[in-house]
Each structure stands twice: as C-alpha cells, then as structure tokens.
N, C-alpha and C positions, 0 to 999 in steps of 0.2 A: 611455094608459093611465100611461107613464113623467111625463106633466104632473101625472097626481094623484098618484102615489107621491111626487114632488116635492115637491107641497104639503106631504105629511107630513113626509117626509125631513127638510127645509132648516126645516119648525118644530121639528121633535124636537132636529137636529143643533145649532140657535141659539139654541133656548129651555130645553131642559128638560134634554139630555143632563150625565149626570153630576151633576145636581143635584135627585132624587126616587127615592124608592121605588118601583116597579111598582106599587104600588097609585097613587098619587100619578099618575104617569106616563098611568097609561090616564085616571086623573080629570080633566088636564087635557088630555089630545086629546080626548075625549069634550067637555067644554065647550067647547073652539077650533071643535072640527068640527061639536058638533051629533048625534053616535055614540050610538047607544043599548049601553048592557051586552054585549048579544049582538055587537055589530058587533066588538066590541076584544077582544083577550086578549095575553099572552105567553106565547109557544111557545120551545119550542125545536129550532134545523134544523142539519140539517148529519148527515153518515155515520160518518163518519173523525175528525171535528175539529168539536165541536159551539157552536154562539153562541145563545142568549138572540135574541128579534126581537119585536116587537110587530107582532100581526099586528089589522091591520084588512079588514076586508070591506065590499065593495062592487061593486055591479050585475055580482054571480056571481064577482067578482076577491077573491082573497084576498090585499092587501100586507104585503110584510114588509121591516121597519125595523129590520136588525141593531142592538144598542142599542152595541156596539163598532164600533170603525172597522176595517177590514180590518187596517191595521196592529195594532193593539191586540190584535187575535183572534190573529195569527199568534206574537205577543211572549209571549201567553199561553200557546200552544205551544210557545212556544221554537224556531218552524219558521224556518230561515232559508234552505233549502236543501230541495226537496221530494227521495225517493229518486231519482225520473225523472232533476229534473236534474242531480244528483250522479254516475249512472252517465251521461249526456251528455255530462257534463265531464271525464269522469278514464277513460272509455272511447269515447267517442263512439258511444254505444249504446245500446239502450229499454230500456223497463220492461218484462219479457217475464210475461204474463200466465199462469195454471195454475201457478206456483210457487209454492212455499212462502216464506215473506216472509226465513226464517232462511239460506235456499239464495241468496237474491237480495243479502241484504248479505253473506253470503261472497263471490258474486262481484263487489260494488263494491269491493272491499277487496281483490282481488284481480289483480294486474297481468296485461294481456293475454298470454298465453304456454302453456307445458304445464303447470303450475298451471290455471290456467282453463280447459284445452282440457279436462285429467280431473274439473272440475266440470260442464262442457257434460254431457260423457258421463253422468256421475252423475244429471243433473237431467233428459236426454234420452233414455234407456234404452231399448231396443228395447220393453220391456212400454209406457214413457211414452208413445211412440210410435205404438203398435199401439190403444194405449186408445184415443187423440185421433183416428186415422184412424177408428177405427170405432165412437170413443163420440161424440166432440164433432162430428168434423169432417162425419159422415153426417145430423146432425140441423141440418146449415147448407144451403140450398139448394144456392146458388152455392158450396160448397164438395163437396158431394157432387158436384156433375157434373166434378169436375175429380180428385174418389178417384182415379181410374187413373193419373194425371200424378203424381200428389202419391207416391205408391207406386214409382212408376219413378222418380221422381229419388231414393228413399230408396233404392232399390235401388243405383244406379248409387252412391250413398256411399259402403253397404257393400261394392262391389266395386273400390273404390280410383278408380272415377271421378269425380273431384273438382271437376274443372272441369265436366263433365255434368251433373252434381248440382244445382251452384249456377246455371248457366244455365237450366236446366227449372223450377228454383226461382221463380227471376226472372219465366220468363214467367208461369207460375201466377200469380203476385203481380197480377202487372199484369193477368191474365184473369179474375181474381176479382174483382180493385177494376170492373171495366168491366161483370161481369154482376151485379153489384150494382147499379149507376147504371143500368144498362135495366131491370133487373129492378125495381127501386122509381123512377121516375120520375125520377132526378137527373139532372139536365145537365152535361154534359162536355163537351170538346173532344173527338175520336172521332181525331182527328191528332196528339194528341200524347198522348207519354207519362204526364206528369207529372199532368195535367189529373183523369184518372179518380180515383189514388189521393186529388189535393187535396178532389176533391166528395165523396169518401167521408169523409174524416176529418170536416168541418169539418158536412158532414150530422150526421154520429154523434156529435161531440160537441155538439153543439146537445141533440139526443136525449137524451142521459144528462145534460147537465145541467138540461136542463126537466121530464124525464119520470122522473128515477131520483134523482137530488142535490134536488131542489125538487119532486117529488113531482107534477106535473106540475098545480099550482095555486095556488106563491109565487110571486108577482113581488115582486124585489126594484129598488133602485135600482141606476142602469146599472155603479155603483163596482166593486160585486160582484160582475159577470159577466166582471172583468179574468182572463184565461187565468192570471198568474201567482198571484195570489190561491186560483182555484178547484182548481187544481192543489197548492197547499200544504196547503187542506183535505181535498181527495178524492183518494184513490189511483186511482179509476178516470179520474176527469180528468187525471190525473197519467199512468196509464199511456197514456190519448190524445192528450193534445197532446204528448208526449215520443216517440211513434211520428210523428207529425204533425211535427214538428223533423227525428226523423231520415230521413225519408222528404224532404224537401223540403232539407237541407242538406247530405245525404251519398247516398242511394239512388238517387236520379232529378235530383240538380241538376247541370248536362252539364258543368260545369268545375271536378266535385268532385276530388282526389285520394285522396279515400275508398278504402281496398281493395275496400270492394264499391258500386262503384259501378255502378248497369245500365248509363251510357254506356258505359262505359270496358269493360266487359267484353264486353258485343255486340258494339260497336265495332272489338271485335280489339285495343285499343291497352295492355289491360293484361294482361300474360304472365304475372302470379306471383298471380292472389287467388287460387287452387286447392289450399288451406291448408284442413286439417281443420275449427279453429276458425272460418275464414268459413263452413262450411256450419254446424256449428250457431247462429251468429250470424243468419244470411238464415234459418232454421229459428226462429227465434226469433219473425221478423217475419211470419212465416206464422201463427205464434200469435197475436200480436198482433194482424193481421186476422182473425182469428178472431172475438176478443173484440170487435174494434172494430164489424163489422157484425150479429154475435149482440148484442151488449150485453149477455151474460151471465158474469159473471164467473168463472162457476164451470163444470169441465167433468164431462161423460159419462163413464160408464167404460161399458166395450166389455161387451157382453152374453155371456157364457157359449155361446160360439158353437165350432162347428167353422171357419167361417171366418177366424175371430179365433185362434183357436192355430195354424189352416197358416200364417196371415199372422206371426206371432210364428214359429213356427220357419222358415221362409224366410228370415225377416230376420238371427236367430241363425247360422245357415248362411253367408249372405252376411256378415256380421264375422268367422266363423273363417276363409272362405276370404281375406279379407282380410287379415287377422292372420298369416298366414302366406305372404301376396305379398313 
C-alpha cells in the first residue's frame, strides 16, 4: 500500500508541487498514471486544522497526498507547540478531556499551587464528578465494573483521606487498562504495571488516527503519520499522545521522581504525595483514560434519577465534613 502511494507522492513532490493549479495537478497525474477523472480529486482533510489533499482511488483504497508538507501546514496555522505539549512541559501534566478549552488554557497559565487547586476544584466540582460517574462512566463497560471503587476513592478524598483516595485511583486506572486489554484481545505483559497502559494507548492512538481523523478510508504518506505532526493538527491525538507520554515518563516510570509516580507511591518510598492538587491531577488521568478507551470526546449527562441526586448529596455532605476538619 505504501509502495503505491509513494509513487504518487514522489512524483507530486518532485515534479508538480508549487508549479500548477489544482486543475493542472489532476490533469498531470491522470496523464502520468493513466487515471480516469472519477479516480482523482482534491479534498480537504483534517478536523481542527485542515489541509488540501489530492485523493486518488485504487483497488478500494483512497490515497491522500497533502499539497503542503507537514512544516508548511503547521507554519500556515502558526503552530509551534500543541496545548498538550505546553502543559506537559510547564506543568508535567496531561491535556484533560471533557473540560472547556478556556479552563484548560487558564490552567496552562497557572503555576501549580493554590490558585491552580481552586481552578481544579471548579472544573471538577461535585456536580461534574457525579455527571461523569452516573453519565459518562456508566456507558463505558470497563469503567462501569469499577464504579464502586471510583466512588469510594472520591468519598475518601472528600473525607480528607487523600492518601487512600490516590492509591485507590492508581489501582483503578491500572485495573481498567488491564480489563480493556482483556476485553478487546489486546496483548500485554500481565506481570508488568506499565504494559497494559502502553498497549491501550498504542491501540487507541491508531484507532483514533485511522477511524476518526482520517475517517477509516484515507491512506497518507508515512511522513504524515508522525506523532508530532498529528498532535499539532488534531486535539484528540494531542490528548492521547500527551496522556501516553505522561504515563510513560511520570506515572509508570520506575525511576521517576514525579510526585504522582505509581512506583514510589505503592512501594511506600514517596511520603509526600497526598496533597489535594495531586488528587485532582490523578482524577484528570482517570478522565483521560475514559476518553482513551471510549474514543468519545463528549461527556454524557447523568439522567435525572434518585441515584444521581443521592450520590450528589452524599458527596456534598462529605465535602462539608472535610471543610470543618
């Protein structure tokens, strides 16, 4: 498949690029490769940042040759860093899903500290957490089977048992990753703590790229499958890649000194991880995992039910107890 697209790609880049109108381009390609008019067109690809591409059909495959190089596309949009890259570099943190972009931008500009904690508390209010538990998570099979443990972790935090809540969330995140791999026949090393997470992210990045970004029908030159390029043109890819990098560099890396490193927390060598902001940062990792396994960027509202209202009231009561402790 790549051999076929390379023929078109190399001819375009070396003989046609920047020299012809769209009509002349299609004419030249038809003449060179004996294509019919129905087999070639120029369309716009992309979701958040778009780029015109030559579309050539052959043997039930649609090849897409972008008219601009990766660098030219990014330069046209003036993209030097994605939002995920910025958060990762300045805060050693992920790009959270299900959050208004204006709030993410505020966090990116706010140093980790009291002001950032207040932003987290606003973003992840009890209403939002209940909505996620009773709306979004309940629709994801692997999350649904861990709902009772997620609720217990939230309750522990609201009771000021921060260490307990964080350690429980760490085990929940790992358990969900393992269950997702098992349910979807994704191979991973069951004796390692990192492997399931790594396998989930590798699999879901490919699915998002192929099915969502390129609509499961366009094949591009290998150059355009580069993670750095993809994260800078698509917010979904940025979120997945940032979360993957965060997990591999900080959350699961055995010799990391990051304050939310699984290894140092669960092996008892980190005795200062249990602070409020770390709970919210880890909760955002649970949120990122919800997006990763579902590949759905939209949250679901909790149905107006007695269960949701009861959970909200319970959380609010526990928060009040914490505030007076």
